[in-house]
C-alpha positions, 0 to 999 in steps of 0.5 A: 936170710938163712933158715934153720930146719929142725928134725926130730925122731917121732917113735912109733905109737899104738896107731902110728909107725916111727917117723921123722918130722922137719919143722921151722918157725916162720914168724911168731906164730906160724910153723911149717912142717913135713913128716915122713916115715922112718925107713931105717936107711939112715938118711931119714932126717936129711930126707925130711929136711929136704922135703920141707926145703923143696916144698918152700925154697926149691931153688935154695941150697941146704947144708947140714949144721949139726945134731941136737943136744938131746940126740933125737934130731938134726939141724939143717940150714937153708939159703946160705 
């Protein structure tokens, strides 16, 4: 069954630098996530989604599905 990974940009705060978080919901109350630093190279969302994929589904392929409506993230699909 395919799994959707949602990424989003987290802006810098007084105590933390900018970062990108990739997450997916597994069941009704379990969320798996990975957060990586934002390095301004342009592929941060893909790298965050791939880090989550490698952690939980290393043998499955991942494809880009589109951007989010708010423009702050992207959606990837694992296991097509």
